[in-house]
Every structure is written in C-alpha cells, then in structure tokens.
N, C-alpha and C positions, 0 to 999 in steps of 0.2 A: 205878691204872695208866690210862696214857691210851691212847683207841683212835683210831687214824688210819684214815680210809675212804677209799679209793683209788677213782675213778671212771675207768673204761675206756671209750673212745671208739671205738666201732664204723665203720671205714670202708668205704666201698663197695671192692668187688673191683675189679681193672682191668678185667674182662671186661665188669662189669655196667655200669660207666662208660662205656665204648666202646659198647656196645649203647644205651644212652641217647643218646649223642650222634649215632649212626647214625640214630635214628628221628626225632630233632629235625630231622637235616639232611634226611632222606627229606621230612619234612611242608614244609618251608620250600622245598625243590625243586620239590614238588608244588606248592604255593600259587604260586610264580612263574611256572610253564609255564601254570597255571589262569589268573593275571592276564595272561600275554603272550598267550594264545590267546583271551580278551576283548578286548585290545587289538586284536589283528589284525583279529577280526569286524568292531568299530567302523570300522577304518581303511576296510576293503572297503566297509561300508555308506556311509561319506563320500564313498570316491571313487563309487561307485552315483549317490548323490546328485549329486555335483559332475558328472558326466555328463551325468546327465538335465536339471538346471540349463543346461546349455551347450547340449545338442541343443532344449530348450525354447526357449531364448533364439533360436538360428540359426532357429528355426522361425516364431517372432514378428517377426525382422529380416525372412524373406523376406516374412512376411505383409504387415506394413510398406512394403517394397519394392513389391509388386505392386499394393497399394491406390493408393500413390502415383503409380505409372508408367502403369497400365494400366485402372485402376479396378475391379480383379477380386479377389473374394478368395476364397484358398484355404482352405477348411475341413478341419480331419480329419476322419475317418468318425465318430468318437464324439461330435461336435457336432452333425451333421446324420442326417438318416435317410436312407437311400437308398432309395427306391422301385422303382429298375428293375434288373431282378434281372441284366439284360447286363452291368449297370455293377458288379455286387457284389465284383468281385475289386480295383477300381480304389482307389488309396488316398488320391486326392483329390476334391473336389468343388469344382465351379465356380461360381458365383453371378456371371453376366454383368449388365452395367449400370452406368450411372456411380456415382458414388460423390464428394459433396460435400467437398472437405476445408476443416475450419472454419479461417477465416483467425483471427488474432491481433485482440484489440480494437485498432480503430484510435489508438486513444492510446497505445497499447504499439508500434504498427506503425511509428508517425511519431514516436515519442521520440526524440530528437536522441542522437547520440554522439558528436559533437566539440561541444568547447565555441562555436566560431563558429555552429553552427547553432541555438544557443539563441536563444529570441526575447525579447526585451525586458529590462530590469535591464541595460542596457550598461556601467554604469558596477563592477557587482559583478562583471560576468562579464570584464570587462578585467582587474580586480584577479585573478581567477582564470586569466586566459591567462598574466599577468606570473608567478604560482607555477609555471603549468605549465613554462614556458620556464626559469626558474632553477632549477626542482627542488627549492627550499627551501619546503615548505608547514608552515605553523605549524597549531596546533588551532583548528578555526574553530566558529563559531556561525553559522548560516545561518538568520535569523527573516523571517518573514512569511507573508501570508495563504495557503491552500491553492490548490494547485492555478497556482503563477506559477513553477514552475523551480528548487526549492530543491535537491529529492533529484536530481533528472536532471542540474544544473551540477555537483555533486560528485561523481556518477558519472561524469561528461566529465572531470573534473579526475583522476581515480583512475584512468581507460583512459589518457589523456594522460601521467600519471606511471608508470606503472607497465607499461603493454605488455601486453607475453604473460604476464606475472606476475600480472597482474588478478585472475583466480579464486584463485590461493592466498593473496595478501596483502590481499584485501579481505573482510571481513565487514560485512554489514548487518542490521541488525535494526530492524525496522519494529514500528507499531503492534500490529501483529497476534501480537507474540512477547510473552511474560513477560519482563518487564525488570526484576524485584526486585531484591534486594540478593543474593540467590541464584545469579541469573543474572548480575550483576557480577562475585560472587567466583570463579564457576567458568568458564562460558562466556567471558567477556570476557578473563579475567586469563588464560586454557589459551590464547587466541588471542594477546595478548599475549607470552607466553612463547614460543611456537613459535617455530620457526627457517625462514627463508624466505630463498632465493637470489635477491638481489636486486641491480640496477643501484648504481654507487657513489653516496652520497647519496641515496637513496630510503628510503623508510619503509614500513611496514605501514600500511593505513588502517581505521580502526574508523566504521564509519557508525551513526549512532543516529538514526533517523526517528522523528519527535513525540517529542523528548528533552522534553518540558515535561509529559508524561506519566508520566515516571517519579517513583518515589516518593523522598520527601528522604533514605531512608537508604540507597535504592541511589545516588543521586547522592552522596552523602559517600564511599560506599566506590569510586565512578567515578572522585573527586578524587584520592584517595590512588593509585590505579593509574597516573592520569596523571601522576604525578611519579614512580612507581618505573620506567616502561617510556616513558620521554621520548625515549631515546635510539633505540629500535627502533621506536616505534607513533605515528602521530598520530591525534586524533580528532576528528570531524566531525559537529557535532550540528546538526537541522534542527528547527526547532520554530517554533510558531504565534506564541506569546508568550515572548519571552524574558525578563520579569522573573519567569518560574516556573521560569527555571534557577538554581541557589543562586548566591550571589556569588562564591564561592573558583572554580569551573569557569568564571565570567564572566570573572573576572582573567586565567585562564590562557589564553584564548581569544582570538582577532581575532574580531570581529561584523561580518558581510555581514548589509544590510537590505535584503530584497526588497521593491520595489512591485509592486501590481497592474500587469499589463500593459494597454497601451493598444489602445483599440478597433481602431484601424487596423492596429497588429501583429498583432492575432489574426483579423482581416479576412484578411489576406494569407495567413495560415496556411492558414486555412478555405478560401479560392480555391485554394490550391496542393493541399490535400487533395482537394477536389471533381474539380478536373481528372484528379488519377492514379486517383481510384476511378469516374470517370464519375458522377458524381452530378448530377441534375439541380436546377434552385435556381433563384431568383430573389432580384433584390437586397432584396428588403422579408423576405425569408426569413432570409437572414442576417444581417441586423440584427436581426432577432427571436433569434436564436441568440446573437447578440452581448448584448442585452439580457437575456436569461437566464443568461447567464454571468457578469456583472458583472465582467470582469478577470481570470476564472480561464481561463486555458486547456485545462486539462483537463475541466474543467464545459463549455466550448463544444463540443470534439470530442466527446464523449459524447453531448452533445444533437443534435449534428450526424447521429452514427451512428444515434443512436434513431428518428429522423426520418425517416432513409433506409430503415431495416429497416422500421418500421411502416407509411410512407405511399407511399414511391417519389418524394417531392418535397417539395424545402423550401419552404414559403413558411411565412406566419406563423400561420395558423390551425392547421396541421399541430404547428409547433413549440410553439406554448401547450397543445395537447391534450396532447402527449409530457410537458413540462416540469410540467403541471399548474399554472400559476400564474393568476392573475388577469390578463385580459387588459388589458394597458396603455392600448388604446385608451377602454376603459370607465373606467379611474381617469382618465385624462385629461379625458374628457367630464364626470366629476365634480367635478373641480379647475375646469371651466372653469365649473360652475354654483355654484362657491361663489365664484367669482369675482364672478359677477353676484348673489349673494347669493338664489340662487334654492334654498330650504332642501330644500323638497319634491322638487324633482329629484334633488339632490345626493343625499338619502337614498333616494331609489328606487333609484339606481346600488348603492351600498350593501348595502341589504337585499336585491337581486338577486344579488349576488356571495354574501352570506351564505348564500340559499337554495340557491345551487348547490354549496355544501360547503366553501368555502373557509374557513379560518381567521381568526381575528382576525390573527396573527403575519403570515399570508402577505397578508393585503390591506395592513396598515399596511406593510410592508416593500416592497410594489410600490407603494405610494403614497409613499414616501420616494424611491425612484429615480426613480420618474418628476417628482418635485417638481424633482429635481436637474437635470433635461435641459429641463424645460418652456420652451417659447421663447416663449411668451404671457404668462408670468409677470414681474413686474419683478422686480430683485433684492431691495428690500427686502420685496415680496409672499414671493418664497422662503424668505427668513428668515426673516419671522412662521410661516409654513406649518411650516417645519423645525422651530421651537421647539415648536410644538404637535402634530406630530407624533411629536415625541421624548419630551414629556410624555407621551402616552398610551402609547408604545411602551413606557416605563418601568411603567406602571401594569399592561400586557397581560404582561408578563414575569413581575409578581409575581401572576399567577395569574388577574387579572381580564380573562377572555377572554370578554367576552359581547359582545353587540350593542348595549348600552346604553355602552359605551364608545367604540365608532365613530361612534355616532349623537352624542354630545355632541362629538366631534372635527370633525366635519360641522359642528354648530351653530358651533364655535367660529372654525374655518376662514371660515364664511359672515360672521362677526361681524368678523374683521379687516379686509374691504373694506368692510362698513357704516361709513356716516358717523354721526356721533349726532345727527342730526336722525332719521333713521329709528328711533330709539327712544323720541323724542318722543310723546305720547299729545296 
C-alpha cells in the first residue's frame, strides 16, 4: 500500500507581514533623515568655511592695497602684541614706515611683448611677423643658443595671434616641468582636447621650451598628438640642439634657426635699460658686460643688474668680480707673452689665475674668446692658437682639468711663433 506524504507550507499572516514591512520602512526613513541631517551639517560647515575664506581674502587684498599705496601694514590683533592698554579695544595695529616694493627681475621687466621689439635675428623675426599678419601658424621648431630670444619670440607671436584669448589658449611647459611620456599623454593631450572660443582661423598653441631634453618616448607620443589635433592645436618647440628632436617631429615642423645677437644690438639695449633705471656706468664697463655675455642677451641683462645691485657702478672690475671670470686683460697679456715666446712670463699669468681659484675650463674658455677678438694677432697666428686651444679643451672636457694641461698649452702657443733656429743647440 503506497503512502503519500503531504507537505503543508505555513504562510505568514497578513498582520505579521504588514508589521514587518512597517518596521523596515521606519528604519529606512530614519536612515534617510540621519543622512540628510549629516549632509545639512556639512553644507553649513562648507558655507562657513567659504565665508571665512572670502573675508580673509578681502582682508589680504586690503593689506596689499595699503602696502602698495601708503607703505603701511594693517595687522590683525592676533598677529601683533598690543602693549598699550589705551588701545586694547582697537581691532587694527598700524606699523608706520616706508616699505620697499620688490621689482621684478630686469630681464623680465624689459622682456619684449611685441615682435617689433625683439632684438636681433631679423630674418627669423620677419618670418614670425608674416605668420602673425596672415594668421597661419605652422608647427614650429626654434633652435639656437640660450638667451637669444627663442621663447620670447614665440610668446610675442602667440599674443599677436590670439589677443585676449592668450591666457586660455596657450600652454607653456619649460625645463622645470616634468615632461615625460605621462605628461604628454595627460596634460598636453587634455589641453589639445579642450574647447576654447577663438577667432576664425586661429589655433591653440602649446609651447615646449627646452624640447631637446624630452625623453624619446615622450617625443614619440607627442608625434601622434600633433597628427590627431592638427585642426585645433599648433606646437612650438624651442631647443638648443635641433638634432636631439626625432626626425618625425622635425618633418612636421618649420625650423627657424636663431643666431647669437650682435654686440652692437646688445649694447643699444643695455644703454636703454641704464637710462630707464638710472644706472651709472662707463663705456668700458658695458664692454665688459658684452664680453661676459658672449651674445646672450639674458646673460648680459642679468650681469648688468647683478653688478648694479652689488656695487652701484658698472665698470670692468666690478663686472668681472660679479661674473667670476678670469680677467681678459690677464689673458691678453699672456697671449702677448706667447707671441714673443716668453714662456716663463706666460706661465706666471696662467699659474696666477689657477691660484686665484679659477678652473681649467674657465681659463680655457676665456682664452678662446680673447683670441678671437685679439687685434695684435695675425689671422694665421689666431688659427694656430685656436687649434691648440681646441685640442686642449677636448682633453679638459674629458676630465684632465689640471695645471699641467694649461702649462703644456702655453708651451705649444709659444712654439707656434718660434722659428726653427730657436730649437738648435
């Protein structure tokens, strides 16, 4: 006989189900109310912080305004100790007296804003001026020595092209920024993707200063970005050695080569700055600044400002003290001794510079620059001297920075002007 097992399912009653649902709803409502209260408290705290920040900003703006206009600082009570009981109720303290407002560096103060103000490299500047007038800027590579106006020229071009949109449509990255492959893929790519309202026919500009220091991987990533965003973005790369830029990037850019600025052009600019800043100088002092700069406008202006700040007068002695270079007069006297085959006197000049603390690279560099402009040496003698100086320079750069190398150079320079009969016994 088969047995059938009947399973009876017990269902909850309607009362118990309703009670469970009501408890769950009350719990949810309670959690929501608690979360809302917490959010409201956080919003109130943010409002208080925001109001405090606004009040603090207004206070600092007021301090800065009084500082600039009246030379007076208004300090809050918690920053100063009030020793006068009669003024214990005052909310401000005044410290009277003149406050010197620090001027920006002279090289930044007199940095050109317009292309027509750029000094030197007229051909390259003329090409940039044509680009500014036509509004058609290609990708650019500006190459040349430091301090000759590469970055300044491209900034002037960007201002001429973009006008009021300059701040929003220009991204400048210099050597102090990390410009590895991550920066190229993130920061540069995000700026290239950003939408900016520009006049018709204008593009965003990305300026990469010292681009030859970018890693090869970053340059490869940059090549692809230049292709993808060519309709909206232009790139301007400033570098000292264009051969360090990979070929795919060079083929996508127009190359402008900047040369060293002529001494006469630098001299005119220095005289203008001296007149504007009321700098006292003599002509020989400015010639010393020109010699120390070697065609570098930035170096010339910095040396001028440093000498004026340190000594208050521009003359050769003060300039060479600030620049910490071997005095050209001593090098010139040494070369004249070599020309007369006076080995002992020439060695005394070099040994004297060595004991003054100048390195071999400082002495050999100054020697090369003095030989180029020496008026008492014939062209054939200059070429022979430059050849010997070049060979010694290579040895010094390789690590042999010793007095023996400089002494051997002096002996070889004296040998250049000696006749064969001087070596007969």
